[in-house]
C-alpha positions as CSV (number, residue, x, y, z in Angstrom):
1,L,9.4,-12.0,-1.0
2,A,11.0,-9.5,-3.8
3,L,9.2,-5.9,-3.8
4,K,6.8,-6.1,-7.0
5,D,6.2,-3.6,-9.3
6,E,2.6,-2.6,-8.3
7,D,3.8,-2.3,-4.8
8,M,6.7,0.1,-5.8
9,L,4.3,2.2,-7.6
10,K,2.0,2.4,-4.6
11,L,5.4,3.5,-2.5
12,L,5.9,6.0,-5.2
13,A,2.5,7.5,-5.2
14,S,2.2,7.9,-1.6
15,H,5.5,9.7,-1.3
16,A,6.8,7.3,0.9
17,Y,10.3,7.7,-0.4
18,L,10.4,11.5,1.0
19,G,12.2,12.3,3.8
20,T,13.0,15.7,5.6
21,K,15.7,18.3,5.4
22,N,17.5,16.8,8.3
23,L,19.3,13.3,8.9
24,D,19.9,11.6,11.8
25,F,23.6,9.8,11.9
26,Q,22.0,6.5,12.6
27,M,19.2,6.8,9.3
28,H,22.2,7.4,7.2
29,K,22.4,4.1,5.5
30,Y,18.8,4.1,4.7
31,I,19.5,7.2,2.5
32,Y,19.6,7.0,-1.2
33,K,20.8,10.5,-1.9
34,R,20.0,13.9,-1.2
35,R,17.7,15.9,-3.9
36,P,19.3,19.0,-5.1
37,T,16.2,21.2,-5.7
38,D,14.8,21.2,-2.1
39,G,17.3,19.6,0.0
40,L,15.1,16.7,0.8
41,Y,16.6,13.4,1.7
42,I,15.3,10.1,-0.4
43,I,14.7,7.1,1.3
44,N,15.7,4.0,-0.3
45,L,12.6,1.8,-0.8
46,Q,14.5,-1.5,-1.2
47,K,15.7,-1.1,2.2
48,T,12.2,0.0,3.6
49,W,10.4,-3.3,1.7
50,E,13.3,-5.4,3.6
51,K,12.5,-3.8,6.9
52,I,8.7,-4.6,6.1
53,V,9.5,-7.9,5.7
54,L,11.5,-8.5,8.4
55,A,9.3,-6.6,10.8
56,A,6.2,-9.1,9.7
57,R,8.4,-12.1,10.4
58,V,8.9,-10.8,14.1
59,I,5.1,-9.8,14.3
60,V,4.3,-13.7,13.3
61,A,6.5,-15.2,15.6
62,I,4.2,-13.8,18.6
63,E,1.7,-16.8,19.1
64,N,-1.0,-14.5,20.7
65,P,-1.7,-11.4,18.3
66,Q,-2.9,-9.5,21.4
67,D,0.4,-9.3,22.7
68,V,1.2,-7.0,19.6
69,C,0.4,-3.6,20.5
70,V,0.2,-0.6,17.7
71,I,0.5,2.9,19.0
72,S,-0.2,6.3,17.5
73,A,0.0,9.5,18.9
74,R,0.0,11.3,15.4
75,P,-3.6,12.0,14.0
76,Y,-2.4,10.7,10.7
77,G,-1.9,7.3,11.9
78,Q,-4.7,6.8,14.4
79,R,-6.8,5.0,11.9
80,A,-4.3,3.1,10.2
81,V,-3.5,1.3,13.7
82,L,-7.0,0.9,14.5
83,K,-7.3,-1.0,11.0
84,F,-4.0,-2.8,11.6
85,A,-5.3,-4.1,14.6
86,Q,-8.7,-5.4,13.3
87,Y,-7.2,-7.2,10.7
88,T,-4.2,-8.7,12.5
89,G,-5.7,-8.8,15.6
90,A,-3.2,-6.6,17.9
91,Q,-4.3,-4.3,20.4
92,A,-4.2,-0.6,19.4
93,L,-3.7,2.6,21.4
94,A,-4.8,5.8,19.5
95,G,-4.3,8.9,20.3
96,R,-2.6,10.3,23.7
97,F,-0.6,7.6,25.3
98,T,-1.2,7.4,29.1
99,P,2.2,7.3,31.5
100,G,2.6,4.4,33.1
101,T,0.8,1.9,30.7
102,F,3.5,-0.5,30.8
103,T,5.1,0.3,34.3
104,N,2.4,1.3,36.5
105,Q,0.6,-1.9,37.6
106,I,-1.9,-0.1,39.9
107,Q,-3.2,1.7,36.7
108,D,-6.4,0.4,35.1
109,K,-5.2,0.2,31.7
110,Y,-1.7,-1.4,32.3
111,I,-1.0,-3.7,29.6
112,E,2.5,-6.2,29.3
113,P,2.6,-6.6,25.6
114,R,5.7,-8.6,23.8
115,L,5.8,-6.1,21.1
116,L,5.6,-2.6,20.2
117,I,4.7,-1.0,16.6
118,L,5.0,2.6,16.7
119,T,4.3,5.6,14.2
120,D,6.9,7.9,15.0
121,P,9.4,7.8,17.6
122,R,9.4,11.6,18.0
123,T,5.6,11.7,19.1
124,D,5.5,8.3,20.8
125,A,8.8,9.2,23.0
126,Q,7.1,8.1,25.9
127,P,6.1,4.4,25.0
128,I,9.9,4.1,23.7
129,N,11.1,5.2,27.3
130,E,8.7,2.7,28.9
131,S,9.4,-0.1,26.6
132,S,13.3,0.2,27.8
133,Y,12.3,-0.2,31.1
134,V,10.2,-3.6,30.8
135,N,12.5,-4.8,27.6
136,I,10.0,-4.7,25.1
137,P,11.3,-5.1,21.6
138,T,10.1,-1.8,19.6
139,I,9.4,-1.5,15.7
140,A,9.0,1.9,14.3
141,F,8.3,3.8,11.3
142,C,11.6,6.3,10.8
143,D,11.7,9.1,8.8
144,S,15.3,10.9,8.0
145,D,15.3,12.7,11.0
146,S,14.0,10.4,13.6
147,P,16.1,9.3,16.7
148,L,16.6,5.4,16.9
149,K,17.3,5.5,20.6
150,H,15.5,2.2,21.8
151,V,14.1,1.1,18.2
152,D,14.9,-2.3,17.6
153,I,13.8,-2.6,14.3
154,A,13.4,0.8,12.2
155,I,11.5,0.7,8.9
156,P,12.4,3.9,7.0
157,T,9.7,5.6,5.5
158,N,7.8,8.9,5.4
159,N,6.2,9.2,8.5
160,K,4.6,12.5,8.1
161,G,2.0,11.9,5.3
162,R,-1.1,10.3,5.7
163,H,-1.0,8.5,2.5
164,A,2.6,7.4,3.4
165,I,1.6,6.2,7.1
166,G,-1.6,4.3,6.0
167,L,0.5,2.3,2.9
168,M,3.0,1.1,5.5
169,Y,0.6,-0.2,8.1
170,W,-1.5,-1.6,4.7
171,L,2.0,-3.6,3.5
172,L,2.7,-4.7,7.1
173,A,-0.6,-6.2,7.8
174,R,-0.9,-7.7,4.3
175,E,2.7,-9.0,4.9
176,V,1.7,-10.7,8.2
177,L,-1.4,-12.2,6.9
178,R,0.3,-13.8,4.3
179,L,2.9,-15.3,6.5
180,R,0.2,-16.6,8.9
181,G,-1.6,-18.1,5.8
182,T,-4.5,-16.1,5.8
183,I,-4.3,-14.9,2.2
184,G,-2.1,-16.9,-0.5
185,Q,1.5,-15.8,-1.0
186,H,0.9,-14.5,-4.6
187,S,-2.9,-13.4,-4.2
188,A,-4.1,-10.0,-3.8
189,W,-5.6,-8.4,-0.6
190,D,-9.1,-7.7,-1.1
191,V,-8.8,-4.7,1.4
192,M,-7.9,-1.4,-0.4
193,P,-4.9,0.7,1.4
194,D,-7.7,3.5,1.2
195,L,-9.2,2.1,4.5
196,F,-6.0,3.0,6.4
197,F,-5.6,6.6,5.1
198,H,-6.7,9.1,7.8
199,R,-9.9,11.0,7.0
200,D,-10.9,14.5,8.4
201,P,-14.2,14.6,10.3
202,E,-15.2,17.5,8.3
203,E,-14.9,15.3,5.0
204,A,-16.3,12.4,6.3
205,E,-19.7,14.1,7.1
206,K,-19.9,15.5,3.7
207,P,-21.2,13.2,0.8
208,E,-19.4,12.7,-2.1
209,D,-22.3,13.3,-4.5
210,E,-23.3,16.3,-2.7
211,E,-22.7,19.5,-4.5
212,E,-23.0,23.1,-2.7
213,V,-26.0,25.2,-4.4
214,P,-25.2,28.8,-4.3
215,R,-27.8,30.4,-2.4
216,T,-29.1,33.4,-4.3
217,T,-31.0,36.3,-2.3
218,D,-33.6,38.3,-4.1
219,W,-32.7,41.9,-3.4
220,S,-35.8,43.1,-5.5
221,A,-38.1,42.0,-3.2
222,A,-39.7,44.7,-1.1
223,A,-38.8,45.1,2.8
224,P,-41.8,43.7,5.2
């Protein structure tokens, strides 16, 4: 389960190692050093990988995949949580989290998950607070400045870039499927990480091969 070179290259290409200019005191152990040029904290990717493997083992220990709830209020993580849920069988809550989803039993959307996976502890503060009331263990992708209150397993990574968020969910989903035996331990997964990346609706509507033709106006034509 050691970190392979191709996975390390993916992590470097997605800038998963870039933290912020601020540092939470509980995240200090996951930091490699501070970059002198711009003051950004650099995350230790070896510890990121260890936490991904640990989180995958916890997810696999839940017998019913539907008891795992994946949440992202941040737009860059919404496509990733939907894809993660599709491939692992978990529940996805993309977009705004309705307060009381874990605590208000009268609510139509009331659910009782056994495990939470969050994209950002700061933007997903409401589900973290509610999970503390009903004792739901929590896995979260944490940046260098993320608060770790009520977070049980913190996966240190850049949780503000769309490529970094998508790649982390792809790696986590792949490790879960490997531990379940769905794909081989040393075989490649045929799903590309690009499927987990956020896409702007405006970009998705435009075909890639369509080239915009500049419109020319014939000013020499006589007016009617």
